N, C-alpha and C positions, 0 to 999 in steps of 0.2 A: 643612302649614306652608309658607308662602311663603319663598322664598330671597331674601335681600337681594342687592344688586349685587355685593358682594365674594364671596359664596358662588357666585353665578352665574358670575363670572369664574373662580374656582377650578375649577368643574366643567368649563368650556370648556377651560381650559388643561390640566387633568388628562386629559381625553378625548384631546386632541391629543398629549400626551406619551405616553399609552398606545398610541395609533395608531403613533407613531414607534417606540416600543419593539417593538411587534408586527412591524413591517416589518424592523427590524434583526435580530430573532430569526429571521425567515424567511431572511434573507440568510445569517446566521451558520450556521444548521443546514443550509442547502443545500450548504455546503462541508465537511461532515463526510463522510468516505469512505463510510460506511454509507448516507448520505442522498443523496449527490451522484449526478446522472445526466447523461448527454450532455455538453453544453458545460461544466458544472460539473466533471465528471471530467477533461475536457481541461485545465482550468485547474489542477487538483490535480496532474495528470501533469506539466504544464509546470513547476510549482513544484519537484517532486522530481526532475525530469530524466528522465522516462519517457515516451516516445512511445506513442501509442495503437496504431499499426500495424494498423489495421483491426479491432481487438478489440471485441467486444460489451461493454457496460457491466460485467457481472458478472466477465468475465475481466480486463478492464482494471482494475477495482477491486482484484482479487487481486494483479495485477502491480504496481500502485502500492504496495500494502502491502509486497510483496517489495522494491521499489526503496527504500522507506523503511528497511527492514531493512538493505539494502546500504549506504545512506548512513550509517547509525548503527553499522555493523559495527566491531568491534575485531579482526576477522580471526581469531576463534576458531573451532574446529570447531563449537561450538554455533551461532555465527552462520551458518556455511556450511550447516548442516543446516536452520536456520530458513528461509533463503532458498530452499533446494532444495524444502522441503516446501510453501512458499507458491506457488512456481512450478508444481510438479508437481500439487499439490492432489488427491491420491488416497490415501485412508487404507489402501488395499490394497498400496501400494508400500512395500517394506522398504528402508531405507537402511543401507549398510554402509561404513565408512570404514577404509581401510588406509594406513598410512604407507609412503612410498616414499623411501628414503634420508633424508638430513638435512633436505631442504627440499622435500618433495613429499608428496602424498597422492592416493589414488584414492577416488572416491565411486562406489559401485555402487548402482544403482536396480534392485531385484530383486523377484521374485514376481509382477509384472504388467507387461506391455508398456507402454512410455511412447512417446507420439507423438514422431516425429523433430523436429517444429517446437518442441514443448514442451521437449525435451531440449536443443535448440540455444539456446533462450532461457535455460534454466537454466544452461547452461555459460557463456554470455555474462555473466549476472549473477553467477555464482560467481567468475568471473575478477575482477570488480570487488570481490567480498567478501573474497577471500583477501589475505594480505599480499604486498607486492611481493617478487619473487624466489622465491616459492613456486610450485611446479609443481602443477597440478591435472589429473587425468584423470577424466573422467566416463564411466562405463560404464553402458549401459542395454540 
């Protein structure tokens, strides 16, 4: 069956619209944390306020997730633990929280050694997670 001019026009316009939608979908999915790589991750890091600091993509992706948790934090112990677990990223580490006085707590990372650089980054992010005026001590 031959197409008339209106049908041919609709086919051409439909194909162009589909091509544009496919391109937009590629751009959109490229900026999901799980899908982003390289410069795309750098853009996401900039959006949430987290510098790359020489990290490889997988580590940077994890730290961006931690920064998002920091940014969304309500300063609860659950928020603190979420951020610590995202930064440390080791299922063998046990986390213990102890209150210190009226406005402080100690977070202990136990059962497995944690790299000093990872612990320093965790402490920096945990200071941003906790409430103002609350003292935090990180022990590892």
